[in-house]
N, C-alpha and C positions, 0 to 999 in steps of 0.2 A: 138278128141274133136271138137265140132262145137260151135262157139261163136256168138250168135245173141242178144247181149245186148249192141250194140254200142250206143244206145240212152243214156245209163248211162255213159259209158266210152268206147271209141273206142279201139279195140284190134284185132290183133296185131298192133303195130306201124310200120311205115316204118323202115327198117334197119338203114337208115341214122339218125333217131332220137336216137336210142340206141348208135350208134357210136359217135354222137355229144355230148351226155351227158357224155359218158365215157371219151372222149378226154378232155372235159372241166374240169371235176373233176381232171384228172391226170395232166393237163398242165396249165390251165388258171383260176383256181378257186380262184382268188383273190376277194376281196370285191369291187364291181364296184363303182367307184366314191370316194373311200376312200383311195386314195394314188396315188403317181406318179410312182410307180414301174411297171415293165412290166406286171405282172400278174393282177394287179388292172386295168391297162389301157386296157388290152385285154378283161377283163370281161366287162368293161364299153362299149367298142366298140361292143361286142356281143349284149349287152342289147339294145343299140341304133340301131343296125342293125335289130334286131327283131321288135323293135318299128316301124321302117321304113317299114318293110315288112307288118305289120298289117295295117298301114296307107294306103299303096298302095292297099292292098287287099280290103279295104272298101271305098276307095277313100276319105280318110280324108284329109283335106287341109294342115294340119301340123302334123308331127309325134309327136310333143310334146303334142298333144291332146289325145294321147293313154296313158292311165294310167294302169299300171300293178297292178293286185289285186290277192287275194288268190284264187279266182275262180269266176264263174259267179254270185253266190249268194252274195259274198262280193261286187262285182261291182254294183249289184242292190241295195244293202243296202246303198252304198255310194251315188248313184243317188237319191234314194228316201229320205233318211234322211238328205242328204246334201242340198236338195232343198225345201222340203215341211215343212210348218210351221202351227201351230194351226190357224184355220179359213180358210185355203186353201181348195180347192175342187179338187178331183182327179177322173178321169174317167178311169175305167179298165174293164176287161171282166170277165165272169163267168168261164173261163177255165184256169186261171193262175196257175202256179206252186206255191208251198208254199214259194219260194224265193221272190215272190211278195206279196202273200196273207198275210204272217205273218208280214212283216214290215208294211204293210198297216193297219193291225189290231192294231198294237201297236200305229201307228200314229193316228188312230181313237180315241183311248183312251186319246190321248193328244189334241183332239179337231179338228182333220182333218176330213173333210167330204168326203166320198168315195161312188161312185155309180158304180155298177157292171152291165155291159150290157150283156144280154144273147146272145148266138149264134143262128143262123138260124137252125132249125131242118133239113132243106133240104140240106144246104151247109156246116154247121159247122162254118160259118164265122160270125164275128161281123159286122153288117152293118155300113158303114161310116155315113149313115143318122141317125142311132140310136145314134151314138157317138155325132154327131153334135146337135141332139135334146136334149142331156143331158147336154150341156154346160150352165153354169150359169155365173153370174158376178164374182163369186169367183173361177171359174175353173182356175187352174194353169198348170195341167199336164194331159196328156193322156199316160197311160202305158199299153202296150199290148205285149203278147207273139207272136213271129213271126211264129213258127211252134209248134203245140201242141205236148207235149211229151207223150200224151195218144193216140190221134187219128192220129197225123201226119198232120192234116189240116193246110195249110199255110194261114195266114191272109194277107189281102191286105194293107201292111204297107205304100205303096206309096199313097194310097187314104187317109189313116189316116194322113199322113204328110201334104197333101193338106189342110185337115180340120184344122189341128193344125196351119198352117201358116196363113190361112184366119182369124183365131180368135186370133192370137198372143199368142198361147199356146205352151208349151214344149211337144215334143213327145219323149217318152222313149220306146225302143224296147228291149225285152228279146230275144236275138239271140242264146241262148244255143243250140238249136237243128238245127239251120240253118247255122251258121257261118262255113264255110268250105265245105258246101254242095250246097249252092245256092248263086248267085251273090247278094251282098249287096252294095249299093251306098248311103252313108249317106248324100251326098249333093243332089243328084237327088231325094231322097226320103224324104228330109226335116227332117231327124232324128237328134235330138239334143243330145240324150244320147243313146248309143248302148252298152249293156252289152253282153259279149261273154265268152264262156268257152274255155279254151285251150286244154282240154283233150278229147274232143269229135271229131267233124268234122275237127278240125285243126290239129289233130294227135299229139298234145303235151302230156306231162305227167300230171297226177293229180297234183293239187295244182297250176295250172296256169289259168289265165283268165284276163279279162281287161274291161275297160270302156272307150269308146270314149266320150269326153266332147266337145260339140260344142260351138261356140263363143257366142251363145245367152244365155248360162247357166252360172250362178255363184253359184257354190256349196260350202257349208261350208265343211271343212275337218272333218273326223270322228276320226282321230288320228294324233297326232303330234309327232315329234322326229327328229332324225338325218336324214339328206338328203345327206351328203357328200359335199354339197356346201352351201354357205352363213352361214358357221358355227359360224361366229361372232354374228349372230342375235339370240336373245332369242325368237323371234316370228317365227312361221312357215313361210317359204318363200311363196310368192303369185305367183311365177313364175311356170308355168307348165313345166314338170309333177311333180315337187318337192312338190307342194302344197298338193298333195294327196299320195305321195309315201314316207312314213317314215320308217326308219329301213332298214336293209339289204334285198334286193330283193331275191326272189327264183331264183338266177342266173342260177343254173344248170337246173332247170325246164324251164326257159326262153330259154336256149340254145337248149333244146329239142323242144320247141315250134317253135323257129326259123327254125330248121331243118324240122319240119312238114310243115311249110308254104312254104319253098323252094321245098319240095316234091310236094305240091299242084300246085305250079307254074310250076314245071317241067312236071307233068302228065297232067295238064289242068283240070280246074274245070268242064268243060263240060263233059269230059271223066269220071271223078269220079261220077258226078251226074247221067249220063246216065246209068252207070253200076248199081248203087244202085237202080235207078228207074226200071231197067229191073228185078232185083231180087225181088223188092217189087211187081211188076206186076205178076211175077210168083207165089209168095206166095198168093197174093189175088186170083188168078185164082184157085190155088190148094185148098186153104182153103174153097172157095165157094162151092166146091164139096164134102166136108166132112160132112156126116150126123151128126146132133146134134150140129154142130158148129155155133155159132153166131158171125158174124163180126160186128165191130163198125166202120163204114165208111160212107162217104157221098155217095149219090146215084150214081153219075157219077165217083167218084174216082179221080176227077181232083184236082189240087193244093194239092198234097199229098206228104209229106215227107216220108222217109223210116222208118216209124213207124206204126206198125199194132197191134191193140188190138182185142182180141176175148175171148170168153168163150165156154166151152164144156158142154153140158147138162149132169147132173149127177155128175159133179166135181166142187169143189171149185177151183179158180185160183191157189192157192198155191199148191194144189194137183197135178195139171198138171205140174207146174214148177218143183216140186220134182221128178215126174216120168221122165220128160224129162232129168233132170240132172243125176239121179241115174241109170236109165235103158238105156238111149240112149246117155248120155254124151253130151247133148245139153244145152247150157247155155242161159236162157231167164230171163225176169223179170216178176214177178207176184205180184199183190196187187194193191195199190193205187198210186204208182209211185210218191209219194210226191205231188200229185195233187188231193186232195179230192174234190175240187170244180168242176174240170172237170168230175170226176166220178159221182158226184151228177147230173150234167147236162146230162150225158149219161144214168143215171139210173142204174149204176153199183156199187154204194156205198151201203154198206161199204166194200164189199169183193174185189172189183176192177176187173181187167181183167188179162189175160196173154198177155204179150207184146213181139213181135218179132221186132228187129231192125237190119236189115242186114247192113253190111258195105262194103267198097270198096274191102276188101280182102276175102269176102265170095265168094263161087263158086256155079256153077249150081248144081254140085253133092251134095253139102251140103244142098241146098234148097230141092232137090228131097228127100234126106234122112229124112229131117225134116218133110216134108209133109207125107211121109210114116209112120213116128213115130206117128204123130198126128192122122192119120187115124186109126192106131191100137189102140191108146188110146180111141178115140171116139167110135169105134166099140165094145170095151170091155163092154160098158154100154148098147148096144143094145140087147134086149132079143132075 
C-alpha cells in the first residue's frame, strides 16, 4: 500500500508516537490538572511539556499562549469568532479552506464585512500590495492560508505581517499545511494568531490542534466550563491558557503530539522538508511527461509545499482516485478538498482535482510506482 494523502492526515506516524500514546493510556492517563495524585500530575506535566515544545517550535514568547483545540478548524473558529464583531472588516484570500470560508460566511450574516483578494495567475500568491489596498477604517483582521491545500503554493506571510503591523491590524495565519514542514516564527513574522493541525506535519494523532494567541489579541471564549484551577470562581478564568481550554483535554492525543514534535526536533526540520521537496520534485517531473495530464501549479514551481493537484483527460477526478485505490493500492484525495473557493480560482470547480501529497515516510520506489500507475491510467484513454 502507498499512502499519498498526507495533506489530509500524515501516515504512518513515527513509532515513538504510537509508543507514547500507548504508555500514557496504560500508566499516566489521569485527568490533567484535576487532582494531586501521581497520575493526574504526570498527565498535567505531559500537557505542559507539549505546550512548551510547540512554543519553542514557532518561537512563541510564552508557552501559555499555546491553546490546545480539537483541531485546526476549531482553532480558526476560536480566532475568528472570538475576535470579530458586527461592523468589523476582514481581509482574506480567494483560496481559503472551508475552515475559514464558512465561519466568515456566518459572520457576514451577522454584519461583518469581508473582502476576498484573488491570487496572481502567474504566482498563485496574494499580493501584499493588494491586501494593503483593501484596508479601510473598519478593517480589523487579515486572515490567510500559509500553504494551499489544493496547489501547495506558499503565501508570503512575513510580508503580510509587515502590512498588518504598519496599519495596526491583527494577522491570523492558517498553518494547517505548513506547521511541521516549514519554519514558522510568530514573532519575526508579526503573526498574532496562528492556527495549526496536530495530525498533519506535526505527526500527532487526529483530534489535536491548537491556536497561538499573541499579546495584541483579546479573544472572547467560545465555551466555558471546568479548567481544574480557579474552581471557586463562577466566571471563566481570564488567565491563559485556561480562558480558552474548558473541559478535560485530549490528553492521550496531546501525548502523541508531543512525541511527534520530539521526533521533528530529533530528525531536523530541514531534513524532513528536503526529503518531501525531493519527492514533490520527482512527482512534478514525472507527471509533466504523462500525456493528457494537466498539472495545476505556478510557472516556476517555487514556494511549493508537498501538495500536487492534477487532472487526466477523459476521467473525472473521483474515477482516478478509485482506480488508484482499487487497482494499484495507492491512497490519494480526489474532489474539492474542502476548498471550493480555491477550485473556482483554478477553474476546476465543481469536480475538483486529484491530489498527491507525499510525506516524510514515502520512498523513491513508491513515487516511481505511482508515476507508472498514472501513466497507465492516462494511456488507457488514448486511442
